[in-house]
C-alpha positions in Angstrom: 4.7 20.2 -47.1 5.1 21.5 -43.6 6.6 24.7 -45.0 3.6 25.2 -47.3 1.2 24.7 -44.4 3.0 27.3 -42.3 3.0 29.8 -45.2 -0.7 29.2 -45.8 -1.6 29.6 -42.1 0.5 33.0 -42.0 -1.2 34.2 -45.2 -4.8 33.5 -44.0 -4.0 35.2 -40.6 -2.7 38.3 -42.3 -5.8 38.5 -44.6 -8.1 38.1 -41.7 -6.2 40.7 -39.7 -6.2 43.0 -42.8 -9.8 42.9 -43.1 -10.3 44.4 -39.6 -7.7 47.1 -40.1 -9.9 49.5 -42.0 -12.8 49.5 -39.3 -10.1 49.6 -36.5 -8.3 52.6 -37.9 -11.7 54.3 -38.5 -12.5 53.9 -34.8 -9.0 55.1 -33.9 -9.5 58.4 -36.1 -13.0 58.8 -34.8 -11.8 58.6 -31.2 -8.9 61.2 -31.6 -11.1 63.5 -33.8 -13.4 63.8 -30.9 -10.5 65.1 -28.8 -10.0 68.0 -31.0 -11.1 71.1 -29.2 -10.8 69.5 -25.8 -8.3 70.5 -23.0 -5.1 68.3 -22.8 -5.4 68.1 -19.1 -8.7 66.2 -19.5 -6.9 63.9 -22.0 -3.9 63.2 -19.7 -6.2 62.6 -16.8 -7.8 59.8 -18.8 -4.9 58.4 -20.8 -1.9 59.2 -18.7 1.2 61.3 -19.3 2.9 61.3 -22.7 6.2 59.6 -23.5 7.6 62.7 -24.8 6.7 66.4 -25.5 8.2 69.2 -27.6 7.5 72.7 -28.6 6.9 73.8 -32.1 8.1 77.2 -33.7 4.5 78.6 -33.5 4.4 78.2 -29.8 2.2 75.0 -29.7 3.2 72.0 -27.8 3.1 68.4 -29.1 2.4 65.5 -26.8 3.8 62.1 -28.1 2.4 58.8 -27.0 4.2 55.5 -28.2 2.9 52.0 -28.2 5.0 49.0 -29.2 4.1 45.4 -29.2 6.1 42.2 -30.2 4.2 39.1 -31.2 5.8 35.7 -31.4 4.2 32.4 -32.5 5.7 29.0 -32.5 5.8 26.9 -35.6 5.4 23.2 -35.8 8.6 21.5 -37.0 9.5 17.8 -37.6 11.6 16.1 -34.9 13.6 13.0 -35.8 14.7 10.5 -33.1 17.8 8.3 -33.3 18.6 5.2 -31.4 21.9 4.6 -29.7 23.4 3.1 -33.0 22.7 6.3 -34.9 19.8 4.9 -36.8 16.7 6.8 -37.4 13.8 5.3 -35.5 11.2 7.8 -34.7 9.4 10.8 -36.3 7.4 13.4 -34.5 6.3 17.1 -34.4 7.6 19.6 -32.1 7.7 23.4 -31.7 10.2 25.4 -33.6 11.5 29.0 -33.2 8.5 30.5 -34.7 7.7 33.9 -36.3 7.9 37.2 -34.6 6.9 40.7 -35.6 6.8 44.1 -34.1 3.8 46.7 -34.2 4.1 50.3 -33.3 2.0 53.4 -33.1 3.0 56.9 -32.3 0.3 59.4 -31.5 1.0 63.1 -31.8 -1.4 65.6 -30.2 -0.8 69.3 -31.0 -1.9 71.6 -28.2 -2.2 75.4 -28.6 -1.0 77.9 -25.8 -4.4 77.7 -24.1 -4.0 73.9 -23.6 -6.5 72.9 -26.3 -5.9 70.1 -28.5 -5.9 71.5 -32.1 -4.9 68.6 -34.2 -3.6 65.0 -34.0 -1.5 62.7 -36.3 -0.4 59.2 -36.1 2.4 57.1 -37.5 2.9 53.3 -37.4 1.5 50.0 -38.4 -0.7 49.5 -35.5 -2.7 52.7 -34.9 -6.1 51.2 -34.4 -8.8 50.3 -31.9 
């Protein structure tokens, strides 16, 4: 019964989070679309330095930003107590090890030789605002 309750809780949580994902990604895309045509120095002044950069064959440079988060949630588990003779005498509920998951987002900003952002891409399961 407890396992069914846990699965039900997780399912409802994921459905609620999934409902927000489309709007959140739309905001993410809208934000980075607005940076296309802007100077990379203006971006780094506001957001900070990238985690990595590399040069493309066409001479453009790519700025890479990474975001990783790990979420953990405890679960309720039954706890059984025993007396000194080894007989079961008590039942309760305690916290178990729980469920954890990792979210990531990598943002790639391509910048031309003049320092202007010409395009962006993202990769990961948490690219949203």
